[in-house]
ZAMARGU-4260 file (C-alpha; in steps of 0.2 Angstrom, whole numbers, plus 5000, padded with zeros to 4 digits):
<rodrens>
0) 5919/6148/5530 | 5923/6135/5519 | 5942/6133/5525 | 5933/6131/5544 | 5922/6117/5542
5) 5937/6110/5534 | 5947/6110/5550 | 5933/6104/5560 | 5931/6088/5547 | 5950/6085/5550
10) 5949/6087/5570 | 5934/6074/5570 | 5944/6063/5558 | 5960/6064/5570 | 5949/6063/5586
15) 5940/6046/5580 | 5955/6040/5574 | 5964/6042/5591 | 5948/6033/5601 | 5951/6017/5590
20) 5970/6018/5593 | 5966/6018/5612 | 5954/6005/5611 | 5965/5993/5602 | 5980/5996/5614
25) 5968/5993/5627 | 5961/5976/5620 | 5979/5970/5614 | 5989/5976/5628 | 5979/5980/5645
30) 5963/5969/5643 | 5967/5950/5642 | 5948/5943/5641 | 5949/5942/5622 | 5967/5933/5622
35) 5959/5922/5632 | 5945/5919/5622 | 5957/5918/5607 | 5967/5905/5616 | 5950/5895/5620
40) 5947/5895/5602 | 5928/5897/5602 | 5911/5901/5610 | 5898/5889/5608 | 5881/5892/5607
45) 5869/5878/5613 | 5852/5878/5612 | 5841/5873/5626 | 5826/5865/5621 | 5810/5866/5633
50) 5800/5853/5641 | 5785/5850/5631 | 5768/5850/5638 | 5761/5835/5647 | 5744/5828/5644
55) 5732/5822/5656 | 5714/5813/5655 | 5699/5820/5663 | 5703/5814/5679 | 5722/5820/5681
60) 5728/5802/5675 | 5746/5806/5666 | 5744/5801/5649 | 5761/5810/5638 | 5776/5815/5647
65) 5793/5819/5643 | 5809/5807/5646 | 5826/5814/5642 | 5837/5810/5625 | 5853/5816/5617
70) 5858/5822/5601 | 5877/5820/5595 | 5883/5836/5586 | 5900/5838/5577 | 5909/5854/5572
75) 5919/5846/5556 | 5933/5859/5557 | 5937/5854/5576 | 5939/5835/5573 | 5956/5829/5573
80) 5964/5811/5572 | 5947/5804/5574 | 5949/5784/5578 | 5933/5778/5568 | 5934/5761/5574
85) 5934/5766/5593 | 5920/5777/5587 | 5909/5764/5579 | 5913/5753/5594 | 5907/5767/5607
90) 5891/5773/5598 | 5887/5754/5593 | 5889/5759/5574 | 5894/5749/5559 | 5908/5756/5546
95) 5893/5758/5534 | 5883/5766/5547 | 5897/5779/5551 | 5899/5783/5531 | 5880/5785/5529
100) 5878/5798/5544 | 5893/5807/5538 | 5886/5809/5518 | 5868/5812/5526 | 5877/5827/5537
105) 5885/5834/5523 | 5868/5834/5511 | 5861/5845/5525 | 5855/5863/5521 | 5863/5870/5537
110) 5880/5859/5536 | 5896/5869/5539 | 5910/5863/5544 | 5914/5877/5557 | 5895/5875/5565
115) 5890/5862/5575 | 5880/5849/5563 | 5867/5835/5569 | 5877/5819/5567 | 5867/5804/5576
120) 5850/5810/5584 | 5840/5802/5598 | 5851/5795/5611 | 5844/5786/5626 | 5849/5787/5645
125) 5856/5771/5643 | 5866/5776/5627 | 5872/5791/5636 | 5878/5782/5650 | 5890/5772/5639
130) 5898/5785/5629 | 5898/5801/5642 | 5916/5795/5649 | 5922/5794/5630 | 5917/5808/5623
135) 5935/5817/5628 | 5942/5805/5616 | 5933/5810/5601 | 5935/5831/5600 | 5924/5841/5589
140) 5909/5829/5594 | 5896/5837/5607 | 5882/5832/5617 | 5865/5841/5616 | 5852/5836/5627
145) 5835/5835/5624 | 5816/5827/5627 | 5805/5815/5620 | 5788/5810/5622 | 5784/5795/5633
150) 5768/5787/5637 | 5759/5779/5652 | 5746/5768/5641 | 5746/5760/5625 | 5729/5767/5622
155) 5724/5784/5611 | 5739/5783/5599 | 5726/5791/5585 | 5720/5805/5597 | 5737/5811/5604
160) 5747/5810/5588 | 5765/5809/5588 | 5780/5821/5587 | 5794/5821/5574 | 5807/5830/5566
165) 5800/5846/5556 | 5801/5843/5538 | 5810/5853/5524 | 5793/5858/5516 | 5785/5862/5535
170) 5801/5874/5538 | 5798/5882/5522 | 5779/5885/5525 | 5784/5892/5545 | 5781/5911/5543
175) 5785/5913/5560 | 5801/5907/5559 | 5800/5900/5575 | 5805/5882/5570 | 5824/5877/5563
180) 5831/5861/5554 | 5830/5849/5568 | 5817/5854/5577 | 5803/5843/5582 | 5784/5848/5580
185) 5767/5838/5583 | 5764/5828/5566 | 5745/5822/5571 | 5733/5822/5583 | 5733/5834/5598
190) 5752/5836/5596 | 5748/5844/5580 | 5731/5853/5584 | 5738/5861/5600 | 5756/5864/5594
195) 5758/5880/5597 | 5753/5877/5618 | 5762/5861/5619 | 5780/5867/5612 | 5787/5879/5624
200) 5800/5892/5620 | 5817/5887/5617 | 5834/5895/5629 | 5852/5898/5623 | 5867/5897/5633
205) 5883/5904/5628 | 5898/5893/5632 | 5917/5894/5631 | 5927/5879/5624 | 5946/5877/5620
210) 5955/5869/5607 | 5955/5852/5615 | 5933/5851/5615 | 5934/5855/5635 | 5921/5866/5642
215) 5928/5881/5650 | 5911/5888/5657 | 5898/5900/5653 | 5903/5915/5643 | 5903/5932/5652
220) 5894/5922/5668 | 5878/5918/5658 | 5874/5936/5655 | 5867/5933/5639 | 5859/5915/5641
225) 5839/5914/5641 | 5831/5900/5649 | 5819/5889/5640 | 5799/5891/5645 | 5791/5875/5645
230) 5775/5873/5635 | 5757/5872/5644 | 5750/5856/5650 | 5733/5850/5642 | 5717/5844/5652
235) 5708/5833/5640 | 5690/5825/5642 | 5695/5808/5638 | 5692/5796/5652 | 5707/5784/5650
240) 5698/5768/5659 | 5684/5769/5647 | 5696/5772/5633 | 5706/5757/5637 | 5689/5747/5637
245) 5683/5752/5622 | 5701/5747/5614 | 5701/5731/5622 | 5683/5728/5614 | 5688/5733/5597
250) 5703/5722/5597 | 5705/5713/5581 | 5690/5724/5574 | 5689/5737/5561 | 5678/5751/5565
255) 5677/5765/5579 | 5668/5769/5595 | 5665/5788/5598 | 5656/5793/5616 | 5652/5810/5621
260) 5645/5819/5637 | 5630/5827/5629 | 5629/5840/5642 | 5645/5850/5637 | 5651/5839/5620
265) 5667/5833/5630 | 5673/5817/5620 | 5674/5803/5635 | 5683/5792/5622 | 5688/5791/5603
270) 5693/5773/5598 | 5699/5771/5582 | 5702/5751/5577 | 5715/5745/5572 | 5728/5757/5581
275) 5746/5756/5586 | 5756/5758/5601 | 5761/5777/5604 | 5778/5773/5609 | 5782/5764/5590
280) 5784/5783/5585 | 5798/5787/5596 | 5817/5785/5597 | 5830/5782/5586 | 5819/5769/5577
285) 5805/5781/5572 | 5809/5780/5553 | 5809/5760/5552 | 5794/5759/5564 | 5785/5773/5553
290) 5788/5764/5537 | 5780/5748/5546 | 5764/5757/5554 | 5763/5766/5536 | 5763/5751/5526
295) 5751/5742/5536 | 5736/5736/5525 | 5724/5739/5540 | 5729/5756/5541 | 5731/5760/5558
300) 5738/5779/5556 | 5719/5782/5548 | 5709/5789/5562 | 5693/5782/5559 | 5681/5791/5569
305) 5685/5807/5561 | 5691/5802/5542 | 5681/5785/5537 | 5663/5790/5530 | 5650/5778/5528
310) 5632/5778/5524 | 5622/5779/5542 | 5610/5765/5538 | 5593/5767/5549 | 5600/5777/5563
315) 5596/5791/5551 | 5577/5787/5551 | 5576/5796/5567 | 5582/5814/5558 | 5570/5810/5545
320) 5556/5807/5559 | 5560/5824/5567 | 5560/5833/5550 | 5544/5826/5545 | 5536/5830/5562
325) 5544/5849/5560 | 5537/5850/5543 | 5519/5843/5550 | 5519/5829/5532 | 5517/5815/5546
330) 5508/5815/5564 | 5511/5802/5578 | 5495/5791/5572 | 5501/5792/5554 | 5499/5773/5547
335) 5510/5764/5531 | 5508/5747/5527 | 5526/5737/5525 | 5526/5737/5507 | 5541/5728/5500
340) 5539/5731/5483 | 5551/5745/5483 | 5563/5743/5498 | 5566/5726/5508 | 5560/5725/5527
345) 5562/5711/5540 | 5548/5705/5550 | 5539/5714/5563 | 5520/5720/5566 | 5511/5729/5555
350) 5505/5742/5548 | 5515/5753/5558 | 5511/5771/5567 | 5526/5782/5569 | 5531/5777/5586
355) 5531/5757/5579 | 5540/5764/5563 | 5556/5769/5573 | 5553/5755/5585 | 5555/5741/5572
360) 5565/5751/5560 | 5552/5748/5545 | 5560/5753/5528 | 5543/5755/5517 | 5538/5765/5531
365) 5551/5778/5531 | 5551/5777/5512 | 5534/5785/5513 | 5538/5798/5524 | 5554/5805/5515
370) 5541/5805/5499 | 5530/5817/5510 | 5547/5828/5516 | 5552/5829/5497 | 5535/5830/5488
375) 5524/5844/5495 | 5516/5852/5480 | 5526/5867/5480 | 5527/5866/5462 | 5516/5855/5450
380) 5532/5851/5441 | 5538/5834/5450 | 5556/5837/5445 | 5557/5857/5452 | 5544/5849/5468
385) 5557/5838/5472 | 5573/5850/5469 | 5562/5862/5482 | 5559/5847/5494 | 5577/5841/5495
390) 5585/5860/5497 | 5572/5861/5512 | 5578/5843/5518 | 5596/5849/5516 | 5594/5864/5527
395) 5587/5854/5541 | 5601/5840/5540 | 5613/5853/5540 | 5607/5860/5556 | 5611/5843/5562
400) 5629/5845/5558 | 5629/5834/5545 | 5637/5835/5529 | 5651/5846/5535 | 5665/5847/5548
405) 5658/5848/5567 | 5675/5857/5570 | 5682/5845/5584 | 5700/5850/5589 | 5710/5837/5581
410) 5717/5839/5562 | 5708/5831/5546 | 5690/5829/5550 | 5679/5825/5536 | 5662/5833/5534
415) 5654/5818/5525 | 5640/5820/5513 | 5622/5827/5513 | 5617/5826/5495 | 5609/5842/5489
420) 5601/5848/5472 | 5620/5852/5467 | 5625/5835/5468 | 5612/5827/5459 | 5612/5841/5444
425) 5630/5835/5442 | 5626/5816/5440 | 5609/5817/5431 | 5607/5835/5424 | 5597/5850/5430
430) 5578/5847/5431 | 5582/5828/5428 | 5579/5820/5443 | 5564/5818/5456 | 5561/5809/5472
435) 5559/5792/5464 | 5579/5794/5458 | 5584/5798/5477 | 5572/5789/5487 | 5587/5777/5495
440) 5591/5794/5505 | 5576/5789/5516 | 5584/5774/5525 | 5601/5783/5527 | 5609/5773/5511
445) 5612/5780/5494 | 5625/5796/5491 | 5623/5799/5510 | 5640/5798/5520 | 5643/5801/5539
450) 5658/5801/5549 | 5656/5790/5567 | 5659/5807/5577 | 5645/5814/5567 | 5634/5800/5572
455) 5639/5801/5592 | 5636/5820/5589 | 5619/5816/5583 | 5615/5804/5598 | 5618/5820/5610
460) 5607/5829/5600 | 5593/5816/5604 | 5600/5816/5622 | 5600/5836/5624 | 5582/5838/5615
465) 5587/5849/5600 | 5605/5856/5603 | 5622/5852/5604 | 5640/5858/5609 | 5654/5857/5597
470) 5663/5840/5602 | 5681/5842/5608 | 5695/5833/5617 | 5703/5847/5627 | 5695/5855/5641
475) 5709/5865/5648 | 5725/5873/5643 | 5732/5874/5660 | 5741/5890/5664 | 5737/5899/5646
480) 5725/5914/5645 | 5717/5906/5629 | 5705/5893/5632 | 5695/5881/5621 | 5678/5892/5614
485) 5665/5879/5614 | 5649/5883/5603 | 5632/5878/5607 | 5623/5874/5592 | 5602/5872/5589
490) 5592/5862/5576 | 5577/5872/5575 | 5566/5856/5580 | 5554/5858/5593 | 5557/5849/5608
495) 5541/5840/5610 | 5545/5829/5594 | 5561/5823/5603 | 5552/5818/5618 | 5542/5808/5607
500) 5557/5799/5597 | 5566/5796/5613 | 5552/5787/5619 | 5551/5776/5603 | 5570/5774/5605
505) 5568/5767/5621 | 5557/5754/5614 | 5569/5751/5600 | 5580/5743/5612 | 5568/5728/5614
510) 5564/5730/5596 | 5579/5727/5586 | 5595/5727/5599 | 5589/5717/5613 | 5608/5713/5619
515) 5610/5733/5622 | 5597/5731/5637 | 5606/5735/5653 | 5597/5729/5670 | 5594/5746/5680
520) 5596/5759/5666 | 5585/5764/5653 | 5593/5767/5638 | 5588/5775/5621 | 5597/5768/5604
525) 5594/5765/5586 | 5601/5751/5576 | 5607/5752/5558 | 5614/5740/5545 | 5625/5750/5531
530) 5625/5743/5515 | 5643/5739/5509 | 5645/5734/5491 | 5663/5728/5495 | 5660/5714/5506
535) 5649/5709/5523 | 5639/5725/5528 | 5644/5736/5542 | 5636/5736/5561 | 5629/5752/5566
540) 5623/5757/5583 | 5619/5774/5591 | 5613/5777/5608 | 5613/5789/5625 | 5609/5784/5643
545) 5601/5787/5654 | 5585/5792/5646 | 5584/5806/5659 | 5598/5817/5662 | 5609/5809/5652
550) 5627/5807/5655 | 5633/5798/5639 | 5629/5797/5620 | 5640/5785/5610 | 5640/5778/5591
555) 5648/5763/5587 | 5653/5757/5568 | 5661/5739/5565 | 5665/5736/5548 | 5659/5718/5539
560) 5650/5713/5555 | 5632/5713/5550 | 5617/5717/5561 | 5618/5733/5570 | 5609/5723/5585
565) 5624/5714/5586 | 5642/5719/5587 | 5640/5738/5587 | 5625/5737/5600 | 5634/5724/5611
570) 5648/5736/5612 | 5641/5752/5615 | 5630/5744/5628 | 5645/5738/5637 | 5654/5755/5636
575) 5639/5761/5643 | 5638/5751/5657 | 5657/5752/5661 | 5655/5771/5662 | 5639/5773/5670
580) 5643/5760/5684 | 5662/5757/5683 | 5661/5739/5681 | 5656/5727/5668 | 5643/5711/5676
585) 5636/5705/5659 | 5653/5695/5656 | 5645/5684/5645 | 5641/5698/5633 | 5659/5703/5635
590) 5666/5686/5629 | 5654/5688/5613 | 5661/5702/5610 | 5679/5698/5612 | 5677/5682/5602
595) 5671/5692/5588 | 5660/5680/5578 | 5645/5691/5574 | 5640/5685/5557 | 5629/5668/5555
600) 5640/5655/5549 | 5627/5650/5536 | 5621/5666/5529 | 5633/5676/5519 | 5622/5692/5518
605) 5614/5703/5529 | 5599/5713/5526 | 5596/5728/5518 | 5595/5738/5535 | 5589/5734/5553
</rodrens>
């Protein structure tokens, strides 16, 4: 039995050996394909990069597109008798540049003398036209085409973001294993947020190349080639004309503008000032330009609408009004004198009822309103009563999207700060603080911080009488099965109270923001002057228009510009006029904003608030 198995195994071994010998005979003496390939010396695998998805504004205007560029790769083992002087002349390099590039190439993790390695990146069409006739003089060097981002506008840099080569740390964190060293990836803005949709899918082409570096065609007629798949296009919510106008108004100023369509949460414009020309962060000069932009003391890479946090100032009084009405601690007729012994104020008619308090932005009035919200005698212990009241207040303001990120579709959004008992327990100790400790919150000061996008969203809540949609910048990912999922959020405040506050905001325009008046358009707004311990106060204004069936909600912050009724209100009013009518007829107000001289030349201090 054992002998029989042994014979079978021996027969199988002999059979397999005969098959191998026959195949070797066929390969070496009959089929000359492999001989030809050996003569050609190499099969080159070329990556074909996809076209990155395009980006459009809400009206179909192209914002971001692709332009061709070329990377120069080298296979070190194939380089023979390189004339470095000619090479440097053709590629416009100095001898020092050449030496540096060789050193950088050898330091790369993926470097191999027998594999293509990146030598010189991002050659333009113009560069390529100059060098393509010389490529046969430099065996071992190969051109790899790819695309770079290009822009139809100098606006929107902070929203769009930029694309650059993936870093080593990003590569190490890439669990998908999609990216390779040398790939480009969205680093900020929409380019980063929608990277998985914009990037597309790379293709591969296998080519035969002889020892002289001359292409001999596709390997096996392209049987193993794959085509690149372009990325999806983004249709944004941005109105380019409004965006460009807003950036014009903010020129030479520090601050932000955010405008939202309250009916759906679509962001019409998002302006961060100062900004930068997006073309600076493209092409071969990316590194030097990035160093220039990132080291600028004005911080143009800092997206202020999402990342800057300020005290909201007097615009927060409308939130206090709504909470107080919902809690039933004040009525429309409640009156308080303008007692300036605790907080300062400005001249206005008094005593105020609630409507007048909003209209004229009376600080002492809202000091009393906030006291009633916080101290409702839920406990005989004033410290405990203040804690209970602040917890209840904090629950309300959270429903307004304050004190937390709104979830906008951009990276690095900050949540601001709406202080609650845990914060004051850390500062003062548990049970050791009360209303008199935190009363500055009454007028939007103290430990309270908001972002400009949160204030624009607050204007949208006022326009909608109690709800908002998650603010967002992309309305459609063209061709994708996945689309933005926009949520509706309720504040829990009864609609009738919003009717009352809207009426007061409409009159407030004639009280503290007369520059914001637009003939023929009923606008509801609220000014604010946010205290700044480091210099002049910040000018703040939020508004929506028209009052009936609102089309735009807006918030404007201008740092160190003083009263809210000057810089911020003027800019917001011009933006609203531009969006609703398509033109600006108040040229005198426009010139006033462009001059940017908002502070009184004699008075070096601004009121606590307005």
